[in-house]
C-alpha positions as CSV (number, residue, x, y, z in Angstrom):
1,M,-3.3,-26.4,0.6
2,I,-6.2,-24.0,0.4
3,K,-6.2,-23.7,4.2
4,R,-2.5,-22.7,4.1
5,I,-3.2,-20.0,1.5
6,F,-6.0,-18.4,3.7
7,T,-4.5,-18.8,7.1
8,P,-2.4,-15.7,7.9
9,I,0.4,-15.5,10.4
10,Q,-0.8,-13.7,13.5
11,M,1.2,-11.5,15.8
12,P,1.0,-12.1,19.6
13,F,-1.1,-9.0,20.3
14,W,-4.1,-7.5,18.3
15,W,-2.5,-4.1,18.2
16,Q,0.5,-5.6,16.4
17,D,-1.8,-7.0,13.7
18,L,-3.5,-3.6,13.4
19,L,-0.1,-2.0,12.7
20,F,0.7,-4.9,10.4
21,A,-2.5,-4.1,8.4
22,V,-1.8,-0.4,7.7
23,P,0.8,-0.9,4.9
24,R,-1.4,-3.6,3.3
25,I,-4.5,-1.3,3.3
26,V,-2.5,1.8,2.1
27,C,-0.7,-0.1,-0.7
28,G,-3.9,-1.8,-1.8
29,Y,-5.8,1.5,-1.9
30,L,-3.0,3.2,-3.9
31,L,-2.7,0.3,-6.3
32,T,-6.4,0.1,-7.1
33,S,-7.3,3.8,-7.0
34,D,-4.2,5.4,-8.6
35,F,-1.8,2.9,-10.2
36,G,-4.3,0.5,-11.7
37,A,-7.3,2.7,-12.3
38,A,-5.4,4.8,-14.8
39,K,-4.6,1.7,-16.9
40,F,-7.5,-0.6,-16.3
41,G,-11.3,0.0,-16.6
42,L,-12.9,0.1,-13.2
43,P,-15.9,2.0,-11.9
44,W,-13.5,4.6,-10.3
45,S,-11.2,5.0,-13.3
46,P,-10.8,8.6,-14.5
47,A,-13.6,9.4,-16.9
48,D,-11.3,11.1,-19.3
49,N,-9.5,7.8,-19.8
50,N,-12.6,6.4,-21.6
51,L,-12.0,2.9,-20.3
52,K,-14.7,0.2,-20.4
53,F,-14.9,-2.3,-17.6
54,F,-11.7,-4.4,-17.5
55,E,-10.3,-2.7,-20.5
56,V,-6.6,-1.8,-20.7
57,A,-5.6,1.7,-21.7
58,F,-4.7,1.9,-25.4
59,W,-1.2,3.1,-24.7
60,F,-0.2,0.5,-22.1
61,P,0.6,-2.5,-24.5
62,N,2.9,-0.2,-26.4
63,D,4.8,0.7,-23.2
64,V,5.0,-3.0,-22.3
65,A,6.3,-3.9,-25.8
66,E,9.3,-1.5,-25.3
67,Y,10.6,-3.8,-22.5
68,D,11.7,-6.1,-25.3
69,G,12.0,-9.9,-25.1
70,I,8.9,-11.8,-24.1
71,F,7.1,-8.6,-23.4
72,A,7.5,-7.5,-27.0
73,M,6.1,-10.9,-28.1
74,F,2.9,-10.7,-26.0
75,P,2.5,-7.0,-25.1
76,T,-1.3,-7.1,-24.8
77,F,-1.3,-10.1,-22.5
78,F,1.4,-8.6,-20.2
79,A,-0.3,-5.2,-20.2
80,W,-3.6,-6.8,-19.2
81,M,-1.9,-8.9,-16.5
82,G,0.0,-5.9,-15.1
83,A,-3.0,-3.6,-15.1
84,F,-5.2,-6.4,-13.6
85,S,-2.7,-7.1,-10.8
86,E,-2.5,-3.4,-9.9
87,A,-6.3,-2.7,-10.1
88,V,-7.9,-5.9,-9.0
89,G,-4.9,-7.1,-6.9
90,G,-5.0,-3.8,-5.1
91,I,-8.7,-4.5,-4.1
92,F,-7.8,-7.9,-2.8
93,L,-4.8,-6.6,-0.9
94,L,-6.9,-3.8,0.6
95,L,-9.5,-6.4,1.8
96,G,-7.0,-9.0,2.9
97,L,-8.6,-11.5,0.7
98,L,-6.5,-14.2,-1.1
99,T,-3.7,-12.0,0.1
100,R,-0.8,-14.4,-0.6
101,P,-1.6,-15.2,-4.3
102,F,-2.4,-11.5,-5.2
103,A,0.7,-10.3,-3.3
104,V,2.8,-12.6,-5.5
105,L,1.1,-11.3,-8.6
106,I,1.7,-7.7,-7.4
107,F,5.3,-8.5,-6.6
108,I,6.0,-9.7,-10.1
109,T,4.2,-6.7,-11.6
110,M,6.1,-4.2,-9.5
111,F,9.4,-6.0,-10.2
112,V,8.8,-5.6,-13.9
113,A,7.8,-1.9,-13.4
114,A,10.9,-1.2,-11.3
115,F,13.5,-3.0,-13.3
116,F,12.1,-2.9,-16.9
117,Q,10.1,0.3,-17.0
118,Q,11.8,2.7,-14.5
119,M,15.4,1.5,-14.3
120,N,16.6,3.8,-17.1
121,Q,14.9,6.7,-15.4
122,G,17.1,6.5,-12.3
123,V,16.7,5.0,-8.8
124,W,14.4,7.8,-7.7
125,N,11.7,6.9,-10.3
126,M,12.1,3.2,-9.3
127,L,11.2,3.8,-5.6
128,P,7.3,3.7,-5.8
129,A,7.4,0.4,-7.7
130,M,10.1,-1.0,-5.4
131,G,8.2,0.1,-2.3
132,M,5.1,-1.8,-3.5
133,M,7.3,-4.7,-4.5
134,W,8.8,-5.1,-1.0
135,V,5.4,-4.6,0.7
136,S,3.9,-7.3,-1.5
137,L,6.8,-9.7,-0.8
138,F,6.1,-9.2,2.9
139,Y,2.4,-10.1,2.6
140,S,3.0,-13.0,0.2
141,I,4.9,-14.7,3.1
142,L,2.9,-13.6,6.1
143,G,-0.7,-13.2,4.7
144,S,-3.2,-10.6,5.7
145,G,-2.9,-10.8,9.4
146,R,-5.8,-10.7,11.9
147,F,-7.5,-7.7,10.1
148,G,-8.2,-9.2,6.8
149,L,-10.9,-11.4,5.2
150,D,-8.5,-14.3,5.0
151,Y,-8.4,-14.5,8.8
152,I,-12.2,-14.7,9.0
153,I,-12.3,-17.4,6.2
154,A,-9.5,-19.4,7.9
155,K,-11.4,-19.3,11.2
156,K,-14.5,-20.7,9.6
157,M,-12.5,-23.4,7.8
158,I,-11.0,-24.6,11.1
159,R,-14.4,-25.2,12.7
């Protein structure tokens, strides 16, 4: 089971895997440096947000509670999970480490962002979350490819 999580699908040629890695690296970087860092305390979070390490921005649980339903029942939990998946999941996506599980977590978070947070704002505002959602779906199925840490770990597991 663990071997299947780590072993990415490889393209026939190395340059295809290199092209395959670009969206993963870009999305991972954007998630952790911009999307997540504004909501979740990381060393590179904006200083004016005054976030301690792994702390969620004070306003985010209130935003999550506005989605109603289960989100209104547990807004702090869902805010922490959403911010964590963007900030920390972005790091793991960038590195290609535990790509599939973190891609699933990012997919769920971006689905909620697109269809619960941004839907009333129009399709144009949904596009960033939907883009990240589809990219994460792609990597949840295929894994990191040859240019990720999962590939190196899988090679060592095979020996």
